[in-house]
C-alpha positions, 0 to 999 in steps of 0.5 A: 108193373109188368111181369119181368119174367116174360121178358127174360127169354127175350133178354137172353135171345138178345144177348145170344144174338149180340154175342154171336154178331160181335164174334162174327164181326171180331177181327179173328180168323175163321177157325179161332171164331168157330172154336170160340163159338163152340166153347161158348155153346158148350158152356152155355149147354152145361149151364143149362144142364145145371140149371135144369137139374136144379130145377128138377131137384127144386120141383121134387122137393116141392112136390114132396113137401106138398104131398106131406102137407096134403097128408097132414090136412087129410089126417086133420080132416079125418080127426075132425070128422071123427070127433064130429061123429062122436059128439053127434053120437053122444048127443043123440044117444046119451049114455044111460045113467046108472039106476038105483044109486 
């Protein structure tokens, strides 16, 4: 199974070329066609801006969650190291027993 995400830009390129060709060959006056092309270009630009903004927000959320996960892992790792050190200290230097009891 091939990765379809690599084909997506080519699909949109073909779609754009097809629309442009259809508009240029349509039985409308040049002024109407240019106005329609301008309108569609503006709509596409706005859609791309919205999509880019959504992607920025998504990426920002992902980065924030990743930072939090790294911080949690760091805290757990630090706790594990400290527990290991404490266990080592207790093994190497056991506390002296009280004498004369």
